[in-house]
N, C-alpha and C positions, 0 to 999 in steps of 0.2 A: 525590508518589510518587518514589522512587529507582529507576532501571532500571540493569541491569548495563552495557548496550551504548548506550542511547539517552538524549536529553536531549528535552524538549517541544520546544524551539525547532528541532530537525531536521524537525518536523511542522508548522510554520509554512506559512500560506496563502502562496503566491507575490505574492497581490496586497498584502502588507504588513498586512492588516487582520484576518484569522483567525489565531488562536494556536494553537499546537501543544495547549496545555492542553484543547482541547476534543476532542482525542482520546480514545477510550474506553482508559482504564488497562488493561482486561483484554487488549484487543487488541495494546497495546504490549508486554505481558508475553509473550504468544504469539510476537512478532516477536522479543523478547529470547530466548527459548529457541529459535527457530529459528536465529537468529544463531550462539547458541551450538554447536548441531548443526553447522552449515554450516562452521563454522571459519574463516569469511572475514567481512570488513567488509560490512555492509549499507548502500548509501548511497540515503538516502530522496530520490527526485526529485519527488514529490508526496505529501503527507500531508492534513491537513485543508485543505477548500477552503470558502469561503462559498459560497452558492448563488449571488451575483453574480459572482464570478470562476469558478464552473463553467460559467455561462451564457456568459460569454464565450469560454470554450474551445470550446463547441459553435458559437458564432456564427464562430470563426475555422476552424471545420471539422476540430476534434479530435474524435475519437471518444469523447467524453465522453456520459455520460447524465443526463437531468434529475432523476433520483432516484438519482444517485451516492452511493455508500456512503461517498465521501470527506466529503461534506456532513455526515453523521454521526459522522464521527470513526472510522469503522469499515474504512477501506481505507488502503492505501499503495502507491506504485509505488516499488520498488527498481531500482536500476541493475543491469543484466546484460549485460556486453559481450562475453562469451566463452561458447561451448557450456558449457565446463566449470563457469562460475559460474552459468550457468542451470541446470545440473544440480543443482549444490550448494543452491543457493537453492530450487529446486523440491522437492527431496527433503526439505529440512528443514521448509519450509513445510506440506507434507502430514504429516508425522511429528508436528506439534504440533496437528494438527486444522485448519489453514486450508485449506479444500477450495473456494474460489471464487478461480479463478486466472485472468488474462488476460495473454497472452504478447505483448509488443511485440519490436520489432527490438533494441531495447537496453534493455529494462526488463521487469520482470514485476510485474503488479497483483495484490496479494494482499488480500482482504477477507474480513470474518467477519461479514456483514450477516445475523442471524436472522430477518429479514423477506424474504429472498430465498432462492431454490431454491439448494441446496447441492450440492456435488459436480460441480462445473462446471469445466472448463478451455476457454477460448477464445483466438482470437488477434484482433490489432488490425491484420493486414495481409492 
């Protein structure tokens, strides 16, 4: 599938084993639309994760979940280094219907997992 702003390899697992092709195409389309609305680039800092890599993050003390939506290809972390970027990204995500959002110091976690409670915003600090 062809996206306007993204390629699958932007969502590759940092372990080098999981491929961005494991991402849900509909979710990437939503991110594509949000990127258009925001009018700024979205740098994906974490996309698809293998279960093994996700477990390593937990072992290293990161606030990852054993049931992370990243494992399902339904989540992405987007770099957000300024308040202005955070506002534009957050507003755009909500406009396209992504309503499970986590706020980190320099990133926004966006996921669209139908098996989890929706309309939530949380923080990682």
